[in-house]
C-alpha positions as CSV (number, residue, x, y, z in Angstrom):
1,M,-32.5,-2.1,-2.0
2,A,-33.2,-5.1,0.3
3,D,-35.3,-5.3,3.0
4,P,-33.4,-6.0,6.1
5,A,-36.6,-7.8,7.3
6,S,-35.8,-10.5,4.5
7,Y,-32.4,-11.7,5.9
8,R,-32.9,-10.7,9.9
9,P,-31.7,-13.8,11.8
10,A,-34.0,-15.3,14.4
11,Q,-33.4,-13.9,17.9
12,G,-32.5,-17.5,19.2
13,E,-29.6,-17.9,16.9
14,I,-27.8,-14.8,17.8
15,P,-25.3,-15.8,20.6
16,D,-25.2,-13.6,24.0
17,A,-21.5,-13.3,23.9
18,P,-18.7,-11.3,22.2
19,G,-17.8,-11.3,18.5
20,V,-17.1,-9.9,15.1
21,Y,-20.0,-9.7,12.4
22,R,-20.1,-9.2,8.7
23,F,-22.9,-7.4,6.4
24,R,-22.8,-8.5,2.6
25,D,-24.5,-7.5,-0.2
26,P,-26.1,-9.5,-2.9
27,H,-22.7,-10.1,-4.7
28,G,-21.2,-11.7,-1.1
29,R,-19.0,-8.4,-1.0
30,V,-18.7,-7.4,2.9
31,V,-20.0,-4.1,2.8
32,Y,-19.5,-3.7,7.2
33,V,-17.6,-5.2,9.7
34,G,-18.1,-4.5,13.5
35,K,-17.6,-5.8,16.9
36,A,-19.8,-6.1,20.2
37,K,-19.7,-7.2,23.5
38,S,-23.0,-8.8,23.1
39,L,-23.4,-9.7,19.5
40,R,-26.9,-10.5,20.1
41,S,-27.6,-6.9,21.2
42,R,-25.8,-5.3,18.9
43,L,-27.3,-6.9,15.5
44,S,-31.1,-7.0,17.0
45,S,-30.3,-3.2,16.7
46,Y,-29.9,-3.3,13.1
47,F,-33.2,-4.8,12.3
48,Q,-35.3,-2.2,13.9
49,D,-37.6,0.4,12.3
50,L,-35.6,1.9,9.4
51,S,-36.9,5.6,10.1
52,A,-35.4,5.2,13.8
53,L,-31.7,4.4,12.2
54,H,-29.1,6.8,11.4
55,P,-29.4,7.4,7.6
56,R,-25.7,5.9,7.0
57,T,-26.7,2.9,8.8
58,Q,-29.9,3.0,6.8
59,A,-27.9,2.7,3.4
60,M,-26.2,-0.1,5.0
61,V,-28.5,-2.4,6.4
62,T,-30.5,-1.8,2.8
63,T,-27.4,-2.2,0.6
64,A,-26.9,-5.6,2.8
65,S,-28.7,-9.0,2.0
66,S,-26.9,-11.4,4.7
67,V,-25.1,-11.0,8.1
68,D,-22.9,-13.6,9.7
69,W,-20.5,-13.8,12.6
70,V,-17.9,-15.4,14.7
71,T,-17.6,-15.1,18.4
72,V,-14.4,-15.0,20.2
73,D,-13.2,-15.4,24.1
74,N,-12.9,-11.6,25.1
75,E,-13.1,-8.0,23.6
76,V,-9.7,-7.5,22.9
77,E,-9.8,-10.2,20.4
78,A,-12.8,-9.3,19.1
79,L,-11.0,-5.8,18.3
80,Q,-8.3,-7.6,16.9
81,L,-10.5,-9.5,14.6
82,E,-12.4,-6.6,13.6
83,Y,-9.0,-4.7,12.3
84,S,-7.9,-8.3,10.5
85,W,-11.4,-8.4,8.7
86,I,-11.8,-4.6,7.9
87,K,-8.0,-4.9,6.5
88,E,-8.7,-8.1,4.6
89,Y,-12.1,-6.8,3.0
90,D,-12.1,-3.0,2.8
91,P,-15.7,-2.6,3.2
92,R,-17.2,0.4,2.1
93,F,-19.3,1.5,5.2
94,N,-16.2,1.2,7.7
95,V,-13.9,4.1,8.4
96,R,-10.6,4.0,6.9
97,Y,-8.3,6.5,7.7
98,R,-5.8,7.4,5.0
99,D,-2.6,9.4,4.8
100,D,-3.5,13.2,3.6
101,K,-0.2,12.5,1.9
102,S,3.1,10.4,1.4
103,Y,5.1,11.0,4.1
104,P,9.1,10.2,4.2
105,Y,10.2,8.1,7.0
106,L,13.9,7.9,7.9
107,A,14.6,4.0,7.9
108,V,17.5,1.9,8.6
109,T,17.7,-1.7,7.0
110,L,18.5,-3.6,10.4
111,D,17.9,-6.9,8.2
112,E,20.7,-6.7,6.4
113,E,24.1,-7.7,7.2
114,Y,25.4,-4.1,7.1
115,P,22.3,-2.1,8.0
116,R,22.0,1.5,5.7
117,V,20.3,4.7,6.1
118,T,17.9,5.8,3.6
119,V,14.5,7.7,2.9
120,M,11.4,5.3,2.4
121,R,7.9,6.0,1.6
122,G,5.0,4.1,1.2
123,A,4.4,0.2,2.9
124,K,6.4,-0.4,5.9
125,R,8.7,-4.1,5.9
126,K,9.8,-6.4,8.6
127,G,13.5,-6.1,10.1
128,V,13.4,-2.2,8.8
129,R,13.6,0.2,11.7
130,Y,11.9,3.5,11.0
131,F,11.8,7.0,12.4
132,G,9.5,9.9,11.9
133,P,7.6,10.5,9.9
134,Y,9.3,13.7,8.7
135,T,7.1,16.6,6.6
136,H,10.1,16.8,3.8
137,A,12.8,14.0,2.6
138,W,15.1,17.3,2.7
139,A,14.9,17.3,6.3
140,I,15.7,13.8,6.7
141,R,18.9,14.3,4.6
142,E,20.2,17.1,6.0
143,T,19.6,15.3,9.5
144,V,21.0,12.4,8.2
145,D,24.6,14.0,6.6
146,L,24.7,16.2,10.2
147,L,24.5,12.6,12.1
148,L,27.0,10.8,9.8
149,R,29.6,12.6,11.0
150,V,29.7,11.2,14.4
151,F,27.8,8.1,13.5
152,P,29.4,7.2,10.0
153,V,27.1,4.3,8.9
154,R,26.2,3.3,5.4
155,T,23.8,5.0,3.5
156,C,24.8,3.5,-0.1
157,S,22.7,1.1,-2.2
158,S,23.4,-2.7,-2.5
159,G,24.8,-1.8,-6.1
160,V,27.1,0.9,-5.1
161,F,28.2,-0.8,-1.8
162,K,29.0,-4.1,-4.2
163,R,30.8,-2.3,-6.5
164,H,33.4,-0.6,-4.2
165,G,33.8,-3.8,-2.6
166,Q,34.6,-5.2,-5.8
167,I,37.2,-2.6,-7.0
168,G,38.6,-2.0,-3.4
169,R,38.2,1.3,-3.2
170,P,35.6,3.4,-0.9
171,C,33.2,6.2,-2.1
172,L,33.5,9.8,-1.1
173,L,31.5,9.6,1.7
174,G,34.3,6.8,3.2
175,Y,37.4,9.3,2.4
176,I,35.8,12.3,4.1
177,G,34.9,10.7,7.3
178,K,31.0,10.1,6.4
179,C,31.1,6.6,6.5
180,S,33.1,4.0,7.9
181,A,33.3,2.0,4.7
182,P,32.5,-1.1,5.7
183,C,32.3,-2.3,1.9
184,V,36.3,-2.0,1.8
185,G,36.9,-4.2,5.2
186,R,37.6,-1.1,7.9
187,V,35.4,-2.0,9.9
188,D,33.8,-5.4,10.0
189,S,30.2,-6.4,10.7
190,A,30.0,-6.4,14.6
191,E,31.8,-2.7,14.7
192,H,29.3,-1.7,11.8
193,R,26.0,-2.6,13.7
194,R,27.3,-1.0,16.8
195,I,27.3,2.3,15.0
196,V,24.3,1.7,13.9
197,D,23.0,0.9,17.0
198,D,24.3,3.8,18.7
199,F,22.6,6.1,15.6
200,C,19.1,4.3,16.3
201,A,19.6,5.3,19.8
202,F,20.1,8.9,19.2
203,L,17.3,9.4,16.8
204,G,15.0,7.1,19.2
205,G,15.6,10.0,21.9
206,H,18.5,8.6,24.1
207,T,20.7,12.0,23.2
208,G,22.0,13.0,26.7
209,A,24.3,9.9,26.7
210,F,25.9,10.6,23.4
211,T,26.4,14.1,24.1
212,K,28.1,13.8,27.4
213,R,30.5,11.2,26.0
214,I,31.6,13.3,23.6
215,E,32.5,15.9,26.0
216,R,34.3,13.4,28.6
217,E,36.7,12.5,25.4
218,M,37.0,15.9,24.2
219,T,38.3,17.2,27.9
220,T,40.2,14.0,28.2
221,A,41.7,14.9,24.7
222,S,42.5,18.6,25.6
223,N,44.0,17.6,28.9
224,A,46.5,14.9,26.8
225,L,47.3,18.0,24.7
226,D,45.9,16.2,21.6
227,Y,44.2,18.9,20.4
228,E,43.6,17.9,17.1
229,R,41.3,15.3,18.6
230,A,39.4,17.5,20.9
231,A,38.8,19.8,18.2
232,R,37.1,17.0,16.3
233,L,35.2,16.0,18.9
234,R,34.1,19.6,19.2
235,D,32.8,19.6,15.8
236,D,31.0,16.4,16.7
237,L,29.3,17.7,19.4
238,R,28.4,20.9,17.6
239,A,27.1,18.6,14.9
240,L,24.4,16.8,17.3
241,E,23.6,19.5,18.7
242,R,22.7,21.3,15.2
243,A,20.6,18.3,14.6
244,L,18.8,18.7,17.8
245,E,18.1,21.9,17.1
246,K,16.0,20.6,14.1
247,S,13.1,19.0,16.5
248,A,11.6,21.7,19.0
249,V,11.6,20.7,22.7
250,V,8.0,20.7,23.8
251,L,7.6,18.7,26.9
252,G,10.4,17.3,29.6
253,D,13.1,14.9,28.7
254,D,11.3,11.6,30.0
255,T,8.0,12.5,28.0
256,D,7.4,9.6,25.1
257,A,3.8,10.3,24.1
258,D,2.1,10.6,21.0
259,I,-0.8,13.5,20.9
260,I,-3.4,13.1,18.9
261,G,-6.2,16.2,17.4
262,L,-9.4,15.4,15.3
263,A,-11.5,18.1,13.8
264,D,-14.7,17.1,12.1
265,D,-18.4,18.0,10.3
266,D,-21.0,16.0,9.5
267,L,-19.0,14.3,6.2
268,E,-15.6,13.9,7.0
269,A,-12.8,14.0,9.7
270,A,-9.2,15.4,9.8
271,V,-6.6,14.0,12.4
272,Q,-3.1,14.9,13.3
273,V,-0.6,13.0,14.9
274,F,2.7,14.4,17.1
275,H,4.8,11.7,17.6
276,V,7.4,13.2,20.7
277,R,10.2,11.2,22.0
278,G,12.3,12.3,24.4
279,G,10.7,15.7,25.0
280,R,11.1,16.6,21.2
281,I,8.5,16.4,18.6
282,R,10.3,13.4,16.1
283,G,7.3,13.4,13.6
284,Q,4.3,14.3,12.5
285,R,1.2,12.7,10.2
286,G,-1.7,13.7,9.5
287,F,-5.2,11.4,8.1
288,V,-8.3,12.1,6.4
289,V,-11.7,10.0,6.8
290,E,-15.1,10.0,5.2
291,K,-18.0,9.0,7.9
292,V,-19.2,6.5,5.9
293,E,-20.8,4.9,9.1
294,D,-22.7,6.7,12.0
295,V,-19.8,7.3,14.0
296,T,-19.2,9.1,17.3
297,T,-15.7,11.2,18.1
298,A,-15.0,8.0,20.5
299,D,-15.4,5.7,17.7
300,L,-13.2,7.8,15.5
301,I,-10.6,7.9,18.2
302,E,-10.6,4.3,18.6
303,H,-10.5,3.0,15.2
304,L,-7.7,5.4,14.4
305,L,-5.6,3.9,17.3
306,V,-6.1,0.4,16.1
307,Q,-5.2,1.6,12.4
308,L,-2.0,3.4,14.0
309,Y,-0.6,1.0,16.0
310,A,-1.9,-2.5,14.9
311,E,1.0,-3.1,12.4
312,Q,3.8,-1.2,13.8
313,P,7.0,-2.6,16.0
314,R,7.0,-2.6,19.7
315,E,8.8,0.1,19.8
316,A,6.9,2.5,18.0
317,V,4.0,2.2,20.8
318,P,4.8,5.2,23.2
319,R,4.0,4.9,26.9
320,E,1.4,7.3,26.8
321,I,-1.1,8.7,23.9
322,L,-3.2,11.9,24.7
323,V,-6.2,12.3,23.1
324,P,-9.4,14.7,22.9
325,T,-11.8,11.9,23.6
326,L,-11.4,8.5,25.2
327,P,-12.0,5.5,22.9
328,S,-15.3,3.9,23.1
329,S,-14.2,0.8,24.3
330,H,-11.3,2.6,26.8
331,L,-10.5,0.0,28.8
332,V,-10.3,-3.0,26.1
333,T,-8.1,-0.5,23.9
334,Q,-5.8,0.2,26.2
335,A,-5.5,-3.1,27.1
336,W,-4.7,-4.3,23.6
337,L,-2.2,-1.3,23.2
338,A,-0.3,-2.8,26.1
339,D,-0.1,-5.9,24.8
340,L,1.1,-4.4,22.0
341,R,3.7,-3.0,23.6
342,G,4.7,-5.2,26.5
343,T,4.8,-2.6,29.2
344,I,1.3,-0.5,30.4
345,V,0.3,2.0,27.9
346,E,-1.8,5.1,29.2
347,V,-4.4,6.7,26.9
348,R,-6.0,9.7,28.5
349,V,-7.6,13.1,28.2
350,P,-4.8,15.8,29.6
351,Q,-6.7,18.1,31.5
352,R,-4.0,21.2,32.2
353,G,-0.2,22.1,32.1
354,D,1.8,21.8,28.9
355,K,0.6,18.5,27.7
356,R,-2.9,20.5,27.2
357,D,-1.5,23.4,25.3
358,L,0.0,20.9,22.7
359,L,-3.1,19.0,22.1
360,E,-5.0,21.8,21.7
361,T,-1.8,23.3,19.1
362,V,-2.2,19.5,17.5
363,T,-6.2,20.2,17.6
364,R,-5.9,23.6,15.7
365,N,-3.4,21.8,13.1
366,A,-6.3,19.1,12.4
367,A,-9.1,22.0,11.9
368,Q,-6.7,23.6,9.3
369,A,-6.0,20.7,7.3
370,L,-9.6,19.6,7.4
371,V,-10.4,23.2,5.7
372,L,-7.2,22.9,3.5
373,H,-8.7,19.0,2.5
374,K,-12.4,20.3,2.1
375,T,-10.6,22.9,-0.4
376,R,-8.7,20.4,-2.6
377,R,-11.4,18.1,-2.8
378,G,-14.8,19.7,-3.5
379,S,-14.0,19.7,-7.3
380,D,-12.8,16.3,-7.2
381,L,-15.9,14.7,-5.8
382,T,-18.1,17.0,-7.6
383,A,-16.3,15.7,-11.2
384,R,-16.2,12.0,-10.0
385,S,-20.2,12.0,-9.2
386,Q,-21.0,14.2,-12.4
387,A,-18.9,11.6,-14.4
388,L,-20.8,8.6,-13.2
389,E,-24.0,10.7,-13.9
390,E,-23.2,11.6,-17.4
391,L,-22.0,7.6,-18.1
392,Q,-25.3,6.8,-16.9
393,V,-27.0,8.9,-19.0
394,A,-25.4,9.0,-22.5
395,L,-25.2,4.6,-22.1
396,E,-28.9,4.6,-20.9
397,L,-27.7,2.4,-17.9
398,P,-30.2,1.3,-15.6
399,E,-27.9,3.0,-12.3
400,A,-24.6,4.6,-12.4
401,P,-21.5,2.5,-13.0
402,L,-19.8,2.5,-9.5
403,R,-17.6,-0.7,-10.5
404,I,-16.3,0.0,-14.3
405,E,-13.5,-2.7,-15.7
406,C,-11.7,-1.9,-18.8
407,V,-9.0,-4.5,-20.6
408,D,-6.4,-3.2,-22.9
409,I,-4.1,-5.4,-25.1
410,S,-0.1,-5.1,-25.7
411,H,2.3,-6.7,-28.0
412,L,5.7,-6.1,-29.9
413,Q,4.8,-7.2,-33.6
414,G,2.4,-10.0,-32.6
415,T,4.9,-11.6,-30.1
416,D,4.5,-11.7,-26.3
417,V,0.9,-10.9,-26.3
418,V,-0.6,-10.0,-23.0
419,A,-3.6,-8.1,-21.4
420,S,-4.5,-6.1,-18.7
421,L,-7.6,-5.7,-16.7
422,V,-8.0,-2.4,-14.3
423,V,-10.8,-1.7,-12.1
424,F,-12.2,1.3,-11.2
425,E,-15.0,1.9,-8.1
426,D,-16.7,5.2,-7.7
427,G,-14.0,6.8,-9.8
428,L,-11.4,5.8,-8.5
429,A,-8.9,3.0,-9.2
430,R,-8.7,0.0,-7.1
431,K,-5.1,-1.6,-7.7
432,S,-5.9,-4.4,-5.8
433,E,-7.9,-6.0,-8.2
434,Y,-6.1,-5.4,-11.1
435,R,-5.3,-8.5,-13.2
436,R,-2.9,-9.4,-16.3
437,F,-3.1,-12.0,-18.7
438,A,-0.7,-13.9,-20.5
439,I,-2.8,-14.4,-24.4
440,R,-3.0,-17.8,-25.5
441,G,-4.4,-17.7,-28.4
442,A,-8.2,-17.7,-29.6
443,A,-9.7,-19.5,-32.8
444,G,-11.3,-17.5,-35.2
445,D,-11.8,-16.2,-39.0
446,G,-12.3,-13.0,-40.0
447,V,-11.8,-11.3,-36.7
448,S,-8.5,-8.9,-35.9
449,D,-5.9,-10.2,-33.4
450,D,-6.6,-7.8,-31.2
451,A,-10.4,-8.5,-31.3
452,R,-9.8,-12.2,-30.7
453,S,-7.6,-11.3,-27.7
454,I,-10.2,-9.4,-25.9
455,A,-12.7,-11.8,-26.7
456,E,-10.3,-14.2,-24.7
457,V,-10.0,-12.1,-21.7
458,V,-13.5,-11.6,-21.8
459,S,-14.2,-15.6,-21.6
460,R,-11.6,-16.1,-19.0
461,R,-12.6,-13.3,-16.7
462,F,-16.3,-14.0,-16.7
463,A,-16.0,-17.7,-17.2
464,R,-14.0,-17.7,-13.8
465,H,-16.8,-15.7,-12.1
466,L,-19.4,-18.3,-13.2
467,E,-17.0,-21.0,-11.7
468,D,-16.7,-19.2,-8.5
469,Q,-20.6,-19.2,-8.4
470,Q,-21.1,-22.7,-9.3
471,R,-18.6,-24.5,-6.8
472,V,-20.4,-22.3,-3.9
473,A,-23.3,-23.5,-4.9
474,E,-22.4,-27.1,-4.9
475,A,-20.6,-26.9,-1.8
476,E,-23.5,-25.4,0.3
477,G,-26.3,-27.1,-1.7
478,H,-28.1,-23.9,-2.4
479,E,-27.9,-20.7,-4.6
480,A,-24.7,-19.5,-5.2
481,T,-23.3,-16.4,-3.3
482,P,-21.3,-15.1,-6.3
483,G,-17.6,-15.0,-5.6
484,I,-17.3,-16.4,-2.1
485,D,-15.2,-19.4,-1.1
486,P,-17.6,-21.3,1.7
487,T,-14.5,-22.8,3.3
488,T,-12.7,-19.4,3.9
489,G,-15.8,-16.8,3.3
490,R,-13.3,-14.8,1.1
491,P,-13.5,-13.1,-2.2
492,R,-12.6,-15.1,-4.8
493,R,-10.3,-13.8,-7.5
494,F,-13.1,-12.8,-10.1
495,A,-15.7,-12.0,-7.4
496,Y,-17.8,-9.4,-8.4
497,P,-19.2,-8.5,-12.1
498,P,-18.8,-4.9,-13.1
499,Q,-21.5,-2.6,-14.2
500,L,-19.7,-1.1,-17.1
501,F,-16.8,-3.2,-19.1
502,V,-14.7,-0.7,-21.4
503,V,-12.4,-2.4,-24.2
504,D,-9.7,-0.3,-25.6
505,G,-10.6,0.0,-29.8
506,G,-14.2,0.1,-31.8
507,Q,-16.7,-1.6,-33.4
508,P,-14.8,-4.9,-33.9
509,Q,-13.4,-5.2,-30.7
510,V,-16.6,-4.6,-28.7
511,D,-18.5,-7.1,-30.8
512,A,-16.1,-9.6,-30.2
513,A,-16.3,-9.1,-26.5
514,Q,-20.2,-8.9,-26.8
515,A,-19.8,-12.1,-28.4
516,A,-17.8,-13.9,-25.7
517,L,-20.4,-12.3,-22.8
518,S,-23.4,-13.7,-25.1
519,E,-21.8,-17.2,-25.2
520,L,-21.4,-17.2,-21.4
521,G,-25.0,-16.0,-21.3
522,I,-24.3,-12.8,-19.1
523,T,-26.5,-10.0,-20.0
524,D,-26.6,-7.8,-17.1
525,V,-23.0,-6.3,-17.9
526,T,-22.8,-3.7,-20.5
527,I,-19.9,-3.7,-22.9
528,V,-18.6,-0.3,-24.4
529,G,-15.3,0.5,-26.4
530,L,-13.3,3.8,-26.5
531,A,-12.0,4.2,-29.8
532,K,-8.5,6.5,-30.0
533,R,-8.7,8.2,-33.2
534,L,-11.9,10.5,-32.4
535,E,-12.5,9.3,-28.9
536,E,-15.7,7.8,-29.9
537,V,-18.0,5.6,-27.3
538,W,-18.9,2.5,-29.4
539,L,-21.8,0.3,-28.1
540,P,-22.5,-3.6,-29.7
541,G,-24.4,-4.0,-32.6
542,D,-24.6,-0.2,-33.0
543,P,-23.2,1.5,-36.6
544,D,-23.3,4.8,-34.9
545,P,-21.0,5.8,-32.0
546,V,-21.7,7.9,-29.0
547,I,-20.4,10.9,-29.2
548,L,-19.7,12.9,-25.7
549,P,-18.4,16.2,-25.4
550,R,-14.3,16.9,-25.3
551,S,-15.3,18.5,-21.8
552,S,-17.2,15.8,-20.7
553,E,-16.4,14.5,-17.1
554,G,-17.5,11.0,-18.4
555,L,-15.6,11.0,-21.3
556,Y,-12.4,12.2,-19.0
557,L,-13.2,8.7,-16.7
558,L,-13.0,6.8,-19.3
559,Q,-9.8,8.1,-21.0
560,R,-8.3,7.8,-17.6
561,L,-9.7,4.0,-17.4
562,R,-8.2,3.7,-21.0
563,D,-5.0,5.0,-20.3
564,E,-4.6,2.9,-16.9
565,A,-5.3,-0.3,-18.6
566,H,-2.6,0.9,-21.3
567,R,0.2,1.7,-18.6
568,F,-0.5,-1.8,-16.8
569,A,-0.3,-3.9,-20.0
570,I,2.6,-2.3,-21.2
571,S,4.6,-2.7,-17.9
572,Y,3.7,-6.8,-18.0
573,Q,4.9,-6.7,-21.8
574,R,8.1,-5.0,-21.2
575,Q,8.8,-7.8,-18.5
576,K,7.7,-10.6,-20.4
577,R,10.1,-9.7,-23.1
578,G,12.9,-8.9,-20.6
579,K,12.7,-12.4,-19.5
580,R,12.8,-13.7,-22.8
581,M,15.5,-11.9,-23.8
582,L,17.6,-13.0,-20.8
583,D,16.5,-16.8,-21.3
584,S,17.9,-16.1,-25.1
585,L,21.4,-14.8,-23.8
586,L,21.8,-17.7,-21.1
587,D,21.8,-20.5,-24.2
588,D,25.0,-18.9,-25.1
589,V,26.6,-19.7,-21.7
590,P,28.7,-23.2,-21.7
591,G,27.7,-25.9,-19.3
592,L,24.2,-24.0,-17.8
593,G,21.6,-26.7,-18.6
594,D,18.1,-25.8,-18.0
595,A,17.7,-26.1,-14.3
596,R,20.5,-23.8,-13.9
597,R,19.2,-21.6,-16.0
598,K,16.0,-21.5,-14.5
599,A,18.0,-20.9,-11.0
600,L,19.5,-18.0,-12.3
601,L,16.0,-16.8,-13.6
602,Q,14.3,-17.1,-10.7
603,Q,17.1,-15.3,-8.5
604,F,17.7,-12.5,-10.6
605,G,14.9,-11.9,-12.9
606,S,16.3,-9.2,-15.0
607,L,19.0,-8.1,-17.3
608,K,20.0,-5.8,-15.2
609,K,20.2,-7.1,-12.0
610,L,22.2,-9.9,-13.5
611,R,24.7,-7.4,-15.2
612,A,24.9,-5.5,-11.4
613,A,25.8,-8.9,-10.1
614,G,29.5,-9.9,-9.4
615,V,31.3,-13.4,-9.6
616,E,30.8,-14.4,-6.0
617,E,27.0,-13.3,-6.1
618,I,25.9,-15.6,-9.1
619,A,27.9,-18.2,-7.6
620,T,25.8,-18.5,-4.3
621,V,23.0,-19.6,-6.5
622,P,22.1,-23.4,-6.3
623,G,24.0,-25.4,-8.9
624,I,26.4,-22.5,-10.2
625,G,29.9,-22.7,-9.3
626,P,32.8,-19.6,-9.6
627,T,33.8,-21.3,-13.3
628,I,30.3,-21.0,-14.8
629,A,29.7,-17.9,-13.2
630,Q,32.5,-16.2,-14.5
631,S,31.3,-18.0,-18.0
632,V,28.0,-16.0,-17.6
633,I,29.8,-12.5,-16.7
634,D,32.2,-13.4,-19.9
635,T,29.2,-14.1,-22.1
636,L,27.0,-11.1,-20.8
637,M,30.1,-8.9,-21.4
638,A,30.8,-10.1,-24.6
639,T,27.4,-9.8,-26.3
640,A,27.1,-7.1,-28.5
641,P,24.4,-4.1,-28.1
642,V,20.7,-5.6,-29.1
643,A,18.2,-3.7,-31.0
644,G,15.9,-2.3,-28.0
645,V,18.1,-3.3,-25.2
646,N,20.7,-1.0,-23.5
647,V,23.7,-3.4,-22.9
648,S,25.1,-1.2,-20.0
649,T,22.4,-1.3,-18.3
650,G,20.3,-4.0,-19.0
651,E,16.8,-1.8,-19.9
652,I,15.0,-2.2,-22.5
653,I,14.9,0.8,-25.2
654,E,11.5,2.1,-26.5
């Protein structure tokens, strides 16, 4: 525990200007990021008597060992930089909202020549327009199925699209009128793009124009005695009406707003967001957050608005945002949102009427979500804390192992040897810090191959950590801040040492890892091994293993680590094996030299993708013409099934 007075800047060093500041721990890791209208005033408030600080603020300033800052021109720039740093460093004492579930979106891939409609989850990508989020994926598919009758856009995957283009026949949806079949040229790209634009406009809330247009066309067809067309238009109109019925009308037709409800207690908060477009609820989203810093409801609302809209396209920012409490920097946040949207955005608290009633409904949803979340998570939090405490006691560690790393080796009969390194923090996987290694081989006699590979991984992982420290020391001319690049202030690749390092194996593997660690002079990392046979925990130089009870939460955490490392290593090993197999098959293609083979591998990456490609697609690779492309296809088709590979799919058989 550090004394804040030991790293307190001199009063005259801190500028009296807007800016963003970072607190770092002894390892150089950023533990908190904040912004301030006056850096001098805000930072001074952290270095008062500890008894006057909030308990969470006390924990932050005693965990940190240094502070730095950057000045900006105004508060809007400070808000933007604060979000960028929070996203980059993921500080443990900052509020970070996370979805309470993985919501599906209806996505339109506008970045393709023939855009397609599909269901997507996870991180959003550029060039794709998203609608939602929806509660269930089946709700999206039902809505799309109704709208395809009126807007016959493409819904098939790239592989299906190419295959039907090659055979010259559309799929079933093309035959029944639910796809305009651009794959076979029924419509060109411009016409298909117009259909897609109409589809997006309808989902975006401009529904009245389409229903009125169909009504006019139906009347015209009826007057012209074209009753068959009039009947089709009538069915189209009913399909649109059924699709509209799936989203409830809650406000006026011109309402474009997001309604945010919040419920919290001393430890956590739950947020519900209703997206209203054209007066209808078009999507719903939920978040939960741990109060790891001393925040008010206004602070929570500000953090939510920044995270919710920072990386959204312009059309996703509504004209109006209804909140239970104005954000702490109301005018600054409103100006930042207006800059994102390109027009005025109003953030306000509704006082009466339908909007006030809807806000109360959303807030009740948030309260129910908080109760449900705490019920589900209570046992999980308890189990994680218990697991770390059990490991501390059983392994006689000076403190609970908040950061644990685990290594596993994977190979196929001694070939394609790879290793994985996974990281758990506070009992949860931290996938952004996973690493994988291609084993180059290590010298040594009397040591098994797995043990030698583990020693190599340990040496490379911690040697890189020591190199980072040395570089910083040489660049700055004083004692190193571990893992921080002085030119960018960002963590290096192997920045932070773990309190516990787990290897998959028994005594030989543990001893090899400890020997590698000792050669580097590192003494503050505990090495243990988890043997699969009886799930014993081995310590270096100890002839007897530590036996944890089968019901132990600590043993369960180690098993999760070991299994995750095994999964990650296997996936990398399969990838290398598949690329090697593809390379060997391409050796038989006449006229395909090293440069062209490399270009093919870079373009397709796997045997499965290359088999699915047609001659025209292969011919687009630099240096590959139609003749060589046909030779590639002929060679792959003529290749007999190889043990361990499904020739029809290109997948490796286990």
